[in-house]
DRENZA-54578 format. One record per residue (C-alpha): residue in one letter; z, y, x. Coordinates in steps of 0.2 Angstrom, whole numbers, plus 5000, padded with zeros to 4 digits. Example, Ala and Ser with C-alpha at 12.3 -4.5 7.8 and 13.67 -1.06 7.14 Angstrom:
A503949785062
S503649955068
This chain:
M484348564948
Q484848694936
S483948854935
S484749014941
K484449084924
N485948984918
Y487049094929
R486349264925
F487749294913
L488849314928
L487949474932
I488449554915
P489749664923
I488449734935
F487349784920
G488849854911
A489249964927
F487450034927
I487450074909
F489150164911
I488450264925
I486950314915
L487950364900
Y489250454911
V487850564919
F487050594902
A488750654895
S489050764909
F487450864904
L488150894887
Y489850954892
P490051134887
G491151194901
G492851234908
C493651154923
Q495351154932
V494851304943
S493951404930
K494251394911
N492651494907
S491451394919
I489851334911
G489451144911
F490150994920
S490651014938
W490650854948
T491850934960
N493051014948
N493050914931
Y493850744928
W493050604918
C494350624905
N493650794901
L492150714894
L493250624882
N494050774874
E493650844857
N493351014865
G492851074883
I494251164893
N493351324888
G493751284869
Q491951244864
Y491551084854
N491150944866
P489550854861
A489850734876
K491250644868
P490350514858
I489250474874
A490750464885
M491650354872
L490250234872
G490150224891
M492050184891
L491850054878
V490349974887
L491349974904
S492949904896
L492049764888
T491049714903
L492449724915
S493549624903
F492249494904
F492349504923
W494249474924
I494049334912
L492649254921
F493149274939
P494749174941
I493949024933
H492848984948
F494348984960
S496148984953
T497448874947
K497748884928
R499248994930
M498449114942
A496949124932
L497949164916
T498849304925
I497249384932
Q496349364915
I497749444905
S498249584916
G496449624921
T495849624902
L497349734898
A496949854912
M495249874904
I495749884886
I497250014888
P496050154894
L495250154877
F496850234870
L496350384879
F495350414863
S496950424853
N498450544853
L499450444865
N500050524881
H498750534894
D499950494908
I500650344899
V498950264896
T498350294914
N499950224922
L499950074911
A498150034915
A498550064933
I500049944933
F499049804925
G497549834936
I498649814952
I499349654945
A497549584942
S496949654959
I498449564968
G497949404960
T496149434965
F496649464983
I497649304984
V496149214977
L494949294989
Y495949265004
K496149075000
A494249064997
K494049145014
W493049295007
Y493849405019
W492649555019
L492849565000
F494749545002
V494749695014
F493649795002
G494849764988
L496349824999
L495349995001
N495350004982
I497249984981
L497450124995
L496350244985
V497350204969
G498850254979
L498050414985
N497450464967
N499250444961
Y500050534976
V498850684974
Y499150684955
H501050674955
S501350784970
K500050914966
E499650924984
L497750944986
I497550934967
V496051034968
Y495150884977
L495750754964
P494150754954
V493150714969
I494450584975
Q494450504957
K492550494957
I492450414975
S493850294970
F492950234954
A491250214963
I492050104976
F492950004963
L491349974954
I490349924970
W491749804974
I491649724956
C489749714958
C489849634975
L491149504968
C489949464954
I488449444966
N489449324977
I490049224962
F488249204956
I487649144973
M489149024974
A488848954957
R486948934960
K487248844976
N488548724968
S487248674955
Q485948624967
């Protein structure tokens, strides 16, 4: 019987998510101020600031933003560990063609957001990442349904609905004042879904080795 230690690498995305959250919270304490409802507000508002605000050179209030390096590190950690997830996940279930589709689209969905650090248009970067993320997610849903992991399949569909809600609110400008909260809830649910998938893959791999 192989030790479960051999499969702990399957849990790397979970550790990456926790490190990202810690860095996110730390960066929020360093943000100088300014949000969508008040340019002169002080500090980071969890209800009125976006994650992207932490990545800017300056706060919305015009002051230098010392949170940027921490936020960049958090984004890098998350992108790398989630890329690992999209490469790893389909190997345990899919045909070669399906696995390759999920691996490529999922990895691109994680790497493209790194261009938020550049001068590229924010909307182009986020829309491209969303498109590849949806492709990877659809492939994942097919795999989950075939594997009869129905509750994770339904959980994943919730993520798609939330992505649609985020895009609707952003582009229609209706309820835009609530978008920072919607964004954070959506991201938290997505990370929980990924963590649940990793735990289930770990359990499956351990059982198959016995």
